[in-house]
VEXZA-641850 format. One line per 8 residues: number of its first residue (from 1); their letters; for each residue x, y, z of N, C-alpha, C. Coordinates in Angstrom, 2 decimals, m for minus. Layout:
N
NUM	A	X Y Z X Y Z X Y Z; ...
! end
This chain:
319
1	MISARPPL	130.09 99.62 103.76 131.27 100.46 103.87 132.56 99.63 103.86; 132.50 98.43 104.52 133.67 97.58 104.53 133.25 96.16 104.23; 134.16 95.38 103.80 133.89 93.98 103.54 134.23 93.16 104.77; 133.30 92.31 105.21 133.54 91.49 106.39 133.80 90.04 106.03; 134.02 89.72 104.77 134.24 88.34 104.37 135.47 87.73 105.03; 136.63 88.39 105.07 137.80 87.79 105.70 137.59 87.45 107.17; 137.01 88.38 108.02 136.85 88.01 109.43 135.90 86.86 109.63; 134.90 86.68 108.76 133.96 85.59 108.95 134.64 84.25 108.81
9	AALALLLA	135.53 84.12 107.86 136.25 82.87 107.70 137.10 82.57 108.92; 137.73 83.58 109.47 138.55 83.40 110.67 137.70 83.01 111.87; 136.56 83.66 112.02 135.71 83.37 113.17 135.14 81.96 113.08; 134.89 81.49 111.88 134.38 80.13 111.71 135.35 79.11 112.30; 136.63 79.29 112.02 137.64 78.37 112.54 137.72 78.45 114.05; 137.60 79.65 114.58 137.73 79.84 116.03 136.54 79.25 116.78; 135.33 79.55 116.30 134.15 79.18 117.06 133.83 77.70 116.96; 134.31 77.07 115.90 134.05 75.64 115.75 134.62 74.85 116.92
17	AAPAGANP	135.69 75.33 117.51 136.35 74.63 118.61 136.10 75.29 119.96; 135.24 76.30 120.01 135.04 77.07 121.25 133.74 76.67 121.91; 133.75 76.10 123.11 132.52 75.77 123.83 131.85 77.02 124.35; 130.55 76.89 124.70 129.79 78.02 125.21 130.47 78.60 126.43; 130.53 79.93 126.50 131.09 80.63 127.64 132.59 80.66 127.68; 133.26 80.15 126.62 134.72 80.05 126.68 135.41 81.04 125.76; 134.71 82.08 125.31 135.33 83.00 124.37 135.23 84.47 124.79; 135.57 84.79 126.08 135.57 86.21 126.45 136.62 87.00 125.70
25	SLTDDFNG	137.75 86.35 125.32 138.79 87.06 124.58 138.28 87.49 123.22; 137.45 86.66 122.60 136.89 87.01 121.30 135.94 88.21 121.43; 135.19 88.26 122.53 134.34 89.42 122.79 135.18 90.68 122.96; 136.30 90.56 123.67 137.20 91.70 123.82 137.73 92.17 122.47; 138.07 91.20 121.62 138.57 91.57 120.29 137.49 92.26 119.47; 136.26 91.77 119.56 135.15 92.41 118.85 134.96 93.85 119.35; 135.05 94.04 120.66 134.94 95.40 121.21 136.07 96.29 120.70; 137.28 95.75 120.69 138.42 96.53 120.22 138.29 96.92 118.76
33	MSQWLSHE	137.86 95.99 117.92 137.69 96.29 116.51 136.56 97.29 116.29; 135.48 97.16 117.06 134.36 98.11 116.94 134.80 99.51 117.33; 135.58 99.62 118.40 136.04 100.92 118.85 136.99 101.54 117.82; 137.90 100.74 117.30 138.83 101.25 116.28 138.09 101.71 115.04; 137.13 100.90 114.60 136.38 101.26 113.39 135.58 102.54 113.61; 134.97 102.69 114.79 134.22 103.91 115.10 135.13 105.14 115.05; 136.32 105.02 115.63 137.25 106.15 115.67 137.70 106.54 114.27; 138.06 105.55 113.45 138.55 105.85 112.11 137.45 106.45 111.24
41	LAQGLAFN	136.25 105.89 111.29 135.16 106.41 110.47 134.71 107.79 110.94; 134.82 108.06 112.24 134.42 109.37 112.75 135.25 110.48 112.11; 136.55 110.23 111.93 137.40 111.27 111.34 137.07 111.47 109.86; 136.89 110.37 109.12 136.58 110.49 107.71 135.21 111.07 107.44; 134.22 110.65 108.21 132.87 111.17 108.02 132.78 112.64 108.39; 133.53 113.07 109.41 133.55 114.48 109.79 134.20 115.33 108.70; 135.26 114.82 108.09 135.88 115.55 106.98 134.90 115.69 105.82; 134.17 114.62 105.54 133.15 114.68 104.49 132.04 115.66 104.84
49	AGSTFDPP	131.65 115.68 106.12 130.58 116.58 106.55 130.97 118.04 106.40; 132.26 118.34 106.47 132.72 119.73 106.37 132.85 120.25 104.97; 132.56 119.42 103.97 132.72 119.85 102.58 131.52 120.69 102.14; 131.80 121.71 101.31 130.72 122.56 100.79 130.68 122.60 99.27; 131.79 122.32 98.59 131.84 122.25 97.13 131.31 123.53 96.47; 131.76 124.66 96.94 131.27 125.94 96.43 132.18 126.51 95.36; 131.73 126.62 94.10 132.50 127.41 93.13 132.38 128.88 93.50; 133.41 129.69 93.28 133.40 131.07 93.77 132.63 132.06 92.89
57	AEVKGYAL	131.87 131.60 91.90 131.12 132.51 91.04 130.09 133.28 91.86; 129.87 134.52 91.51 128.91 135.37 92.21 127.51 135.20 91.63; 126.52 135.32 92.50 125.12 135.36 92.08 124.64 136.79 92.25; 124.24 137.40 91.17 123.90 138.82 91.19 122.50 139.05 91.75; 122.39 140.10 92.53 121.21 140.67 93.13 119.94 139.87 93.22; 119.77 139.09 94.25 118.53 138.39 94.59 118.11 137.33 93.58; 118.95 136.98 92.64 118.64 135.87 91.75 118.82 134.55 92.50; 118.11 133.53 92.06 118.25 132.18 92.62 118.99 131.31 91.61
65	QPDVSFGV	120.00 130.61 92.08 120.75 129.74 91.17 120.98 128.38 91.83; 120.42 127.30 91.25 120.68 125.96 91.77 121.97 125.40 91.18; 122.63 124.51 91.91 123.74 123.76 91.35 123.73 122.35 91.91; 124.23 121.42 91.12 124.31 120.01 91.52 125.73 119.54 91.29; 126.18 118.59 92.10 127.54 118.08 91.95 127.59 116.62 92.37; 128.54 115.91 91.78 128.72 114.50 92.08 130.22 114.21 92.10; 130.64 113.34 93.00 132.05 113.03 93.08 132.31 111.84 93.97; 133.55 111.70 94.39 133.95 110.58 95.23 134.96 111.07 96.25
73	GRMPLDKR	134.93 110.46 97.42 135.87 110.81 98.48 136.55 109.57 99.02; 137.64 109.79 99.70 138.42 108.69 100.28 138.62 108.91 101.77; 138.28 107.89 102.57 138.52 107.91 104.01 139.57 106.86 104.34; 140.75 107.24 104.77 141.77 106.24 105.14 141.46 105.62 106.50; 141.84 104.37 106.67 141.76 103.67 107.95 143.18 103.38 108.41; 143.56 103.96 109.54 144.94 103.88 110.01 145.18 102.56 110.72; 145.88 101.64 110.05 146.14 100.31 110.62 147.13 100.37 111.79; 147.88 101.47 111.89 148.84 101.56 113.00 148.14 101.62 114.35
81	DFPRLTVS	146.88 102.07 114.37 146.12 102.16 115.61 145.22 100.95 115.84; 145.33 99.95 114.99 144.49 98.77 115.14 144.80 98.07 116.47; 143.79 97.62 117.20 144.04 97.02 118.52 144.79 95.70 118.41; 145.54 95.42 119.44 146.24 94.13 119.51 145.23 93.06 119.91; 145.07 92.07 119.06 144.06 91.05 119.29 144.57 90.01 120.28; 143.68 89.60 121.19 144.06 88.64 122.22 143.92 87.20 121.75; 143.09 86.97 120.73 142.92 85.63 120.18 143.93 85.45 119.07; 144.95 84.65 119.30 146.06 84.55 118.35 145.62 84.03 116.99
89	ALEERGGA	144.65 83.11 116.98 144.20 82.57 115.70 143.58 83.64 114.82; 142.85 84.58 115.44 142.25 85.66 114.67 143.33 86.58 114.12; 144.37 86.81 114.92 145.50 87.61 114.45 146.19 86.92 113.27; 146.35 85.60 113.39 147.02 84.86 112.34 146.22 84.84 111.05; 144.90 84.96 111.15 144.06 84.93 109.96 143.94 86.28 109.28; 144.65 87.28 109.80 144.62 88.56 109.09 144.86 89.76 109.97; 144.34 89.75 111.20 144.51 90.90 112.07 143.97 92.16 111.43; 144.82 93.18 111.35 144.40 94.45 110.74 144.04 94.28 109.27
97	GIFPNSVL	144.59 93.22 108.62 144.27 92.98 107.22 142.83 92.58 106.99; 142.09 92.30 108.06 140.66 92.03 107.93 139.95 93.20 107.27; 140.42 94.41 107.56 139.76 95.61 107.09 140.56 96.26 105.96; 139.90 97.02 105.10 140.61 97.69 104.01 141.46 98.84 104.52; 142.37 99.32 103.68 143.20 100.47 104.05 142.44 101.79 103.95; 141.38 101.80 103.18 140.59 103.02 103.03 139.20 102.66 102.56; 138.28 103.59 102.69 136.90 103.42 102.25 136.58 104.53 101.26; 136.08 104.17 100.10 135.64 105.15 99.12 134.14 105.38 99.28
105	FPNFSAHL	133.72 106.62 99.13 132.29 106.92 99.29 131.88 107.94 98.22; 130.64 107.83 97.72 130.17 108.79 96.71 129.68 110.07 97.37; 129.70 111.12 96.63 129.16 112.41 97.08 128.16 112.90 96.05; 126.97 113.23 96.48 125.99 113.88 95.63 125.31 114.96 96.45; 125.27 116.17 95.94 124.67 117.26 96.69 124.04 118.27 95.74; 123.13 119.04 96.29 122.47 120.10 95.53 122.42 121.36 96.39; 122.69 122.51 95.77 122.61 123.80 96.44 121.51 124.64 95.79; 120.93 125.52 96.56 120.11 126.59 96.02 120.66 127.88 96.60
113	RLGLPWRG	121.22 128.72 95.72 121.93 129.90 96.15 121.12 131.16 95.86; 121.12 132.08 96.81 120.39 133.34 96.69 121.38 134.50 96.72; 121.33 135.35 95.70 122.17 136.54 95.70 121.70 137.54 96.74; 122.66 138.21 97.39 122.38 139.20 98.41 123.03 140.53 98.03; 122.61 141.60 98.67 123.23 142.91 98.37 124.72 142.92 98.72; 125.43 143.89 98.16 126.83 144.13 98.47 127.70 142.89 98.19; 127.40 142.20 97.10 128.20 141.09 96.61 128.24 139.90 97.58; 127.16 139.63 98.22 127.06 138.47 99.10 126.10 137.44 98.53
121	DAYFRLAN	126.11 136.26 99.08 125.10 135.25 98.74 124.92 134.30 99.91; 123.80 133.60 99.90 123.48 132.60 100.92 122.99 131.35 100.21; 123.13 130.20 100.87 122.70 128.97 100.20 122.10 127.99 101.20; 121.32 127.06 100.65 120.83 125.90 101.38 121.32 124.67 100.64; 121.85 123.70 101.37 122.44 122.50 100.77 121.70 121.27 101.27; 121.45 120.31 100.36 120.74 119.09 100.70 121.41 117.92 99.98; 121.60 116.82 100.69 122.21 115.63 100.10 121.54 114.39 100.66; 121.44 113.37 99.81 120.81 112.11 100.21 121.48 110.98 99.44
129	ATTPPGYK	121.74 109.88 100.12 122.29 108.70 99.46 121.66 107.45 100.07; 121.16 106.58 99.21 120.52 105.34 99.65 120.96 104.22 98.72; 121.40 103.11 99.28 121.77 101.98 98.43 120.52 101.28 97.92; 120.55 100.71 96.72 119.39 100.02 96.16 119.13 98.72 96.90; 117.89 98.18 96.81 117.58 96.89 97.45 118.49 95.79 96.92; 118.93 94.92 97.83 119.79 93.81 97.44 121.22 94.18 97.18; 121.62 95.39 97.52 123.00 95.84 97.28 123.98 95.00 98.10; 125.08 94.58 97.47 126.09 93.77 98.13 127.44 94.45 98.06
137	LSGGMKAQ	128.14 94.45 99.18 129.50 95.01 99.20 130.47 94.07 98.51; 130.42 92.80 98.89 131.26 91.79 98.26 130.75 90.43 98.68; 130.90 89.44 97.81 130.43 88.11 98.15 128.96 88.13 98.52; 128.65 87.57 99.69 127.27 87.55 100.15 126.94 88.65 101.14; 127.87 89.60 101.36 127.64 90.66 102.33 126.64 91.68 101.80; 125.46 91.72 102.39 124.44 92.69 102.02 124.61 93.95 102.85; 124.35 95.09 102.24 124.51 96.37 102.94 123.33 97.28 102.62; 122.81 97.88 103.66 121.79 98.91 103.50 122.35 100.20 104.11
145	VQTNSFGV	122.63 101.16 103.26 123.24 102.41 103.70 122.30 103.57 103.40; 122.07 104.39 104.40 121.23 105.58 104.24 121.92 106.74 104.94; 122.14 107.82 104.23 122.73 109.01 104.84 122.06 110.25 104.30; 121.80 111.19 105.16 121.16 112.44 104.79 121.96 113.59 105.39; 121.99 114.69 104.68 122.66 115.87 105.22 121.99 117.12 104.70; 122.10 118.16 105.50 121.65 119.48 105.06 122.62 120.51 105.60; 122.66 121.64 104.95 123.58 122.68 105.38 123.11 124.05 104.93; 123.64 125.06 105.57 123.37 126.45 105.21 124.70 127.20 105.26
153	GVRQHFFG	124.76 128.29 104.54 125.99 129.07 104.54 125.80 130.44 103.93; 126.73 131.31 104.20 126.76 132.66 103.61 128.18 132.92 103.13; 128.27 133.76 102.08 129.58 134.12 101.55 129.59 135.61 101.21; 130.79 136.16 101.21 130.98 137.55 100.82 132.17 137.62 99.88; 132.00 138.36 98.76 133.04 138.50 97.76 133.70 139.88 97.85; 135.01 139.90 97.64 135.77 141.14 97.66 136.68 141.21 96.43; 136.97 142.42 96.00 137.93 142.67 94.90 137.42 142.01 93.61; 138.34 141.58 92.75 137.95 140.90 91.52 137.78 141.80 90.31
161	EGDVPRLT	138.16 143.05 90.40 138.05 143.95 89.25 139.35 143.94 88.45; 139.23 143.90 87.12 140.41 143.91 86.26 141.27 142.68 86.49; 142.56 142.90 86.74 143.49 141.79 86.95 143.60 141.39 88.42; 142.83 142.03 89.29 142.89 141.73 90.72 142.05 140.48 91.01; 142.61 139.45 91.63 141.84 138.24 91.94 140.68 138.53 92.89; 139.65 137.72 92.79 138.51 137.82 93.70 138.80 137.05 94.98; 138.42 137.62 96.10 138.54 136.97 97.40 137.13 136.64 97.90; 136.89 135.37 98.23 135.57 134.93 98.71 135.73 134.32 100.09
169	VGAHYNHV	135.02 134.88 101.06 135.06 134.40 102.45 133.69 133.84 102.79; 133.64 132.62 103.35 132.37 131.97 103.65 132.31 131.38 105.04; 131.09 131.26 105.56 130.81 130.58 106.82 129.75 129.53 106.56; 129.94 128.31 107.07 129.10 127.18 106.69 128.73 126.33 107.92; 127.56 125.71 107.83 127.14 124.71 108.82 126.54 123.52 108.07; 127.00 122.32 108.38 126.47 121.09 107.80 126.16 120.08 108.89; 125.03 119.39 108.73 124.65 118.30 109.64 124.50 117.03 108.82; 125.12 115.94 109.28 125.08 114.67 108.57 124.61 113.60 109.55
177	RGRSRLKD	123.62 112.84 109.12 123.11 111.74 109.94 122.91 110.52 109.04; 123.35 109.36 109.48 123.21 108.20 108.62 123.43 106.90 109.36; 123.25 105.81 108.62 123.41 104.48 109.20 123.82 103.50 108.11; 124.47 102.44 108.52 124.83 101.34 107.64 124.49 100.04 108.35; 123.76 99.17 107.66 123.38 97.87 108.21 124.00 96.79 107.33; 124.83 95.96 107.93 125.52 94.90 107.22 124.99 93.55 107.66; 124.90 92.61 106.72 124.42 91.26 107.05 125.06 90.25 106.12; 125.48 89.13 106.71 126.09 88.07 105.92 125.83 86.73 106.62
185	KFRIASNG	126.01 85.66 105.88 125.94 84.30 106.40 127.30 83.65 106.26; 127.66 82.85 107.24 128.86 82.03 107.06 128.65 80.70 107.76; 129.38 79.71 107.30 129.18 78.34 107.77 130.32 77.91 108.68; 129.95 77.35 109.82 130.91 76.71 110.71 130.83 75.20 110.47; 131.96 74.59 110.19 131.98 73.15 109.92 133.10 72.50 110.73; 132.77 71.40 111.40 133.77 70.67 112.18 133.31 69.23 112.37; 134.15 68.25 111.99 133.88 66.84 112.20 132.51 66.42 111.65; 132.21 66.87 110.45 130.96 66.49 109.81 129.77 67.32 110.24
193	FSVDDDFL	129.94 68.23 111.20 128.85 69.10 111.65 129.01 70.49 111.04; 127.92 71.04 110.53 127.99 72.38 109.95 126.73 73.16 110.30; 126.88 74.46 110.42 125.75 75.34 110.74 126.03 76.72 110.16; 124.99 77.39 109.71 125.11 78.75 109.18 124.74 79.77 110.24; 125.64 80.70 110.52 125.39 81.76 111.49 125.29 83.10 110.78; 124.66 84.07 111.46 124.52 85.43 110.92 125.61 86.32 111.50; 126.18 87.14 110.63 127.08 88.20 111.07 126.41 89.53 110.74; 126.19 90.35 111.77 125.48 91.63 111.60 126.39 92.77 112.02
201	GDIDWNLN	126.34 93.84 111.29 127.08 95.05 111.64 126.19 96.27 111.57; 126.19 97.06 112.62 125.41 98.31 112.68 126.37 99.47 112.90; 126.36 100.44 112.00 127.18 101.64 112.13 126.25 102.84 112.00; 126.25 103.71 113.01 125.39 104.89 113.02 126.23 106.13 113.27; 125.90 107.23 112.57 126.65 108.47 112.77 125.71 109.67 112.81; 126.10 110.64 113.60 125.36 111.89 113.77 126.40 112.98 114.02; 126.65 113.81 113.01 127.79 114.73 113.04 127.37 116.14 112.64; 128.08 117.12 113.20 127.90 118.52 112.86 129.25 119.13 112.52
209	SFGLTTVV	129.25 120.02 111.52 130.49 120.70 111.13 130.21 122.18 110.94; 131.02 123.00 111.63 130.96 124.46 111.49 132.25 124.89 110.81; 132.13 125.57 109.67 133.32 125.84 108.88 133.48 127.27 108.42; 134.74 127.64 108.18 135.11 128.92 107.57 136.00 128.62 106.37; 135.76 129.29 105.26 136.57 129.10 104.06 137.03 130.44 103.50; 138.21 130.43 102.91 138.75 131.59 102.20 139.29 131.10 100.87; 138.76 131.63 99.77 139.13 131.17 98.44 139.49 132.37 97.57; 140.60 132.25 96.84 141.03 133.27 95.89 140.82 132.71 94.49
217	SGPVYENV	140.23 133.50 93.59 139.94 133.02 92.25 140.25 134.11 91.23; 140.51 133.67 90.00 140.78 134.62 88.93 140.80 133.93 87.58; 140.62 134.68 86.50 140.61 134.09 85.16 141.99 133.62 84.74; 142.04 132.47 84.06 143.30 131.95 83.53 143.23 131.76 82.02; 142.02 131.78 81.47 141.82 131.63 80.04 140.41 132.12 79.75; 140.07 132.25 78.51 138.75 132.76 78.15 137.65 131.88 78.76; 136.83 132.48 79.62 135.71 131.83 80.32 136.15 130.77 81.32; 137.44 130.66 81.60 137.93 129.66 82.55 138.51 130.37 83.76
225	TAFGGLGY	138.06 129.96 84.93 138.51 130.53 86.20 139.15 129.45 87.05; 140.27 129.75 87.65 140.92 128.84 88.59 140.77 129.40 90.00; 140.68 128.53 90.98 140.55 129.00 92.36 141.28 128.07 93.31; 141.66 128.62 94.44 142.34 127.85 95.48 142.19 128.56 96.81; 142.24 127.79 97.88 142.10 128.40 99.20 142.21 127.36 100.29; 141.68 127.70 101.44 141.76 126.82 102.59 140.49 126.93 103.41; 140.26 125.92 104.23 139.09 125.90 105.09 139.43 125.32 106.45; 138.68 125.76 107.46 138.81 125.23 108.81 137.42 124.78 109.26
233	NYCTGSVR	137.37 123.61 109.93 136.10 123.08 110.41 136.21 122.67 111.87; 135.16 123.01 112.63 135.01 122.57 114.00 133.90 121.52 114.01; 134.22 120.31 114.48 133.32 119.17 114.32 132.84 118.65 115.68; 131.58 118.22 115.72 131.00 117.59 116.90 130.19 116.38 116.46; 129.75 115.57 117.43 128.93 114.41 117.12 129.63 113.11 117.47; 129.14 112.00 116.93 129.71 110.70 117.26 129.38 109.68 116.19; 130.16 108.59 116.21 129.93 107.41 115.37 129.90 106.20 116.30; 128.90 105.34 116.12 128.76 104.14 116.95 128.77 102.90 116.07
241	TRLHLVSS	129.47 101.86 116.52 129.59 100.62 115.77 129.23 99.45 116.68; 128.48 98.50 116.12 128.10 97.28 116.85 128.28 96.09 115.91; 129.15 95.16 116.27 129.38 93.94 115.51 128.78 92.77 116.29; 127.97 91.95 115.61 127.19 90.92 116.30 127.28 89.62 115.51; 127.79 88.58 116.13 127.79 87.25 115.56 126.67 86.46 116.22; 125.64 86.10 115.46 124.45 85.44 116.00 124.59 83.93 115.81; 124.76 83.22 116.89 124.95 81.78 116.83 123.62 81.07 116.64; 123.62 80.05 115.81 122.41 79.25 115.58 122.46 77.92 116.33
249	TFLVQDII	123.44 77.76 117.22 123.54 76.55 118.02 123.85 76.90 119.46; 123.32 76.13 120.39 123.56 76.39 121.81 125.00 76.10 122.20; 125.77 75.46 121.34 127.15 75.14 121.64 128.04 76.37 121.66; 127.60 77.44 120.99 128.41 78.65 120.88 127.55 79.85 121.25; 128.06 80.70 122.10 127.34 81.90 122.48 127.45 82.97 121.40; 126.46 83.88 121.40 126.56 85.06 120.55 127.76 85.90 120.96; 128.36 86.55 119.98 129.48 87.46 120.25 129.05 88.85 119.83; 129.16 89.82 120.74 128.77 91.20 120.46 129.92 92.12 120.84
257	GEGSSRPE	130.29 92.99 119.93 131.28 94.02 120.21 130.72 95.38 119.90; 131.00 96.36 120.76 130.46 97.71 120.57 131.56 98.75 120.79; 131.43 99.85 120.11 132.37 100.95 120.28 131.76 102.25 119.79; 132.25 103.35 120.30 131.79 104.67 119.85 132.95 105.64 119.96; 132.91 106.67 119.11 133.99 107.65 119.11 133.47 108.97 118.57; 134.14 110.03 119.00 133.85 111.37 118.50 134.95 111.82 117.55; 134.61 112.66 116.58 135.65 113.13 115.66 136.55 114.14 116.35; 137.76 114.28 115.84 138.63 115.35 116.30 137.93 116.68 116.01
265	QSQGRWIF	138.05 117.63 116.91 137.27 118.85 116.78 137.79 119.78 115.69; 139.09 119.83 115.49 139.67 120.77 114.53 140.19 120.02 113.31; 139.72 120.44 112.14 140.19 119.89 110.89 140.44 121.02 109.90; 141.48 120.88 109.09 141.77 121.87 108.07 141.86 121.22 106.70; 141.60 122.00 105.65 141.59 121.46 104.30 142.11 122.47 103.28; 142.75 121.96 102.23 143.08 122.76 101.06 141.95 122.61 100.06; 141.62 123.69 99.37 140.55 123.70 98.38 141.12 124.25 97.07; 140.91 123.55 95.97 141.36 124.08 94.69 140.51 123.48 93.57
273	GSSYDRPT	140.44 124.19 92.43 139.65 123.70 91.31 139.57 124.73 90.21; 138.64 124.52 89.30 138.46 125.43 88.17 137.01 125.39 87.73; 136.61 126.39 86.95 135.24 126.45 86.44 135.24 127.05 85.05; 134.27 126.64 84.26 134.01 127.22 82.95 132.74 128.05 83.10; 132.86 129.36 82.94 131.77 130.27 83.32 131.11 130.90 82.10; 129.78 130.89 82.13 128.96 131.61 81.17 128.12 132.61 81.95; 127.44 133.52 81.28 126.70 134.56 82.01 125.71 134.03 83.04; 125.02 132.92 82.75 123.98 132.44 83.69 124.24 131.03 84.19
281	WSLFSNAE	125.31 130.35 83.75 125.58 128.99 84.21 127.08 128.73 84.16; 127.50 127.64 84.77 128.91 127.28 84.76 129.07 125.79 85.04; 130.19 125.25 84.60 130.63 123.90 84.95 131.86 124.01 85.84; 131.96 123.17 86.83 133.10 123.31 87.74 133.58 121.95 88.22; 134.83 121.91 88.62 135.43 120.75 89.27 136.33 121.26 90.39; 136.37 120.53 91.47 137.24 120.94 92.56 137.61 119.76 93.44; 138.60 119.98 94.26 139.08 118.95 95.18 139.34 119.58 96.53; 139.16 118.77 97.56 139.47 119.18 98.93 140.38 118.10 99.52
289	VKAVGKGS	141.49 118.51 100.06 142.47 117.61 100.64 142.65 117.96 102.11; 142.58 116.97 102.96 142.72 117.22 104.39 144.15 117.64 104.69; 144.31 118.80 105.34 145.63 119.35 105.61 145.97 119.35 107.10; 144.95 119.35 107.96 145.17 119.36 109.41 144.27 118.30 110.02; 144.86 117.44 110.86 144.08 116.41 111.53 144.52 115.01 111.13; 143.87 114.03 111.69 144.21 112.63 111.45 143.96 112.28 109.98; 144.91 111.62 109.37 144.77 111.26 107.96 145.10 112.39 107.00; 145.90 113.37 107.46 146.26 114.50 106.60 146.92 114.03 105.31
297	YKAFIIQF	146.49 114.62 104.21 146.99 114.34 102.87 146.71 112.90 102.41; 145.87 112.19 103.15 145.40 110.87 102.72 143.90 110.87 102.48; 143.19 111.79 103.13 141.75 111.94 102.92 141.51 113.05 101.91; 140.63 112.80 100.95 140.35 113.81 99.94 138.96 113.59 99.35; 138.47 114.62 98.67 137.19 114.58 97.97 137.39 115.24 96.62; 136.93 114.60 95.56 136.96 115.16 94.21 135.52 115.32 93.73; 135.21 116.47 93.16 133.83 116.79 92.84 133.71 117.43 91.46; 132.63 117.11 90.76 132.30 117.72 89.48 130.84 118.17 89.53
305	GAALPALE	130.56 119.34 88.96 129.20 119.83 89.05 128.87 120.89 88.02; 127.62 121.34 88.09 127.12 122.37 87.18 126.23 123.32 87.95; 126.50 124.61 87.79 125.59 125.64 88.29 124.61 125.94 87.16; 123.35 125.69 87.39 122.34 125.78 86.34 121.98 127.23 86.06; 121.31 127.50 84.95 120.93 128.90 84.66 120.18 129.53 85.82; 120.53 130.76 86.14 119.93 131.47 87.28 118.45 131.71 87.02; 117.66 131.58 88.08 116.24 131.88 88.00 116.04 133.39 88.07; 114.84 133.84 87.74 114.55 135.27 87.75 114.75 135.84 89.15
313	RLPHAAA	115.05 137.11 89.18 115.18 137.79 90.48 113.85 137.75 91.22; 113.93 137.79 92.54 112.70 137.85 93.33 111.94 139.13 93.00; 110.60 139.07 92.96 109.81 140.23 92.53 110.13 141.53 93.27; 110.29 141.46 94.60 110.50 142.70 95.34 111.87 143.30 95.05; 112.81 142.44 94.56 114.14 142.97 94.30 114.18 143.86 93.06; 113.28 143.59 92.11 113.25 144.37 90.90 112.50 145.68 91.05; 111.74 145.80 92.12 110.93 147.01 92.34 111.80 148.21 92.69
! end
């Protein structure tokens, strides 16, 4: 999720001159950075968890329609809240600049939607992302990232006849659970002595999002529909971060920093996009921009997808 190459170089300079037991300030700084990182990622991951990527097309009477989508999102990291470091050398080597200004993350999800009576529908959502073996963030930093999510939701459509826009109201629940394991090597060298130490990072998240959306849609060109609306999400859960410098010499103690944070409970978003609609399938693109909460108008998700041809109606529905 983040590159740790800059802090490793700084820590090498610090620890080369630090005797065992003489770096409590560095431990404090590790704790502060872990806490800050947990807090920032909690807000971005919660915003991502609240996304549903629903085109407003209706599914008629008990038909099943799958859709798939892929996109990218942005999580900003607010450097203004970065902790004041007590080790001046670490501050001089970058401070808040150790970390990026934002984190980009991919989105891949699949829905299976079921048409309901009276112009309603329900869906089940599933998403999975796993980095390939040997994946590297940058330089020698290896990363193993695994995240899974599932969600359910219902929607109801109103109006939409003639020139009157369609109104779609939805209720959604998404659960996201994942982890990131970071590992790198760096060398400490001083007066002809050198040693390679391990830098390990563990980030774990477990989040829930309960959401309401209201979207207005209507035709703008032949087979092309535009839509826009807003959403509100109530978020729970936590993100935990552990940064660990594993010393390979008795001259320097291990350094461990830990932090955890919960996401802000209330988040709001703008939703807008368009779709190209055919009788049984459609192509769509949409974006969600954070409008309420930390990182407003800096966090966003852009998505592209296809609603596949609808499956046959359930047997009992045709009877």
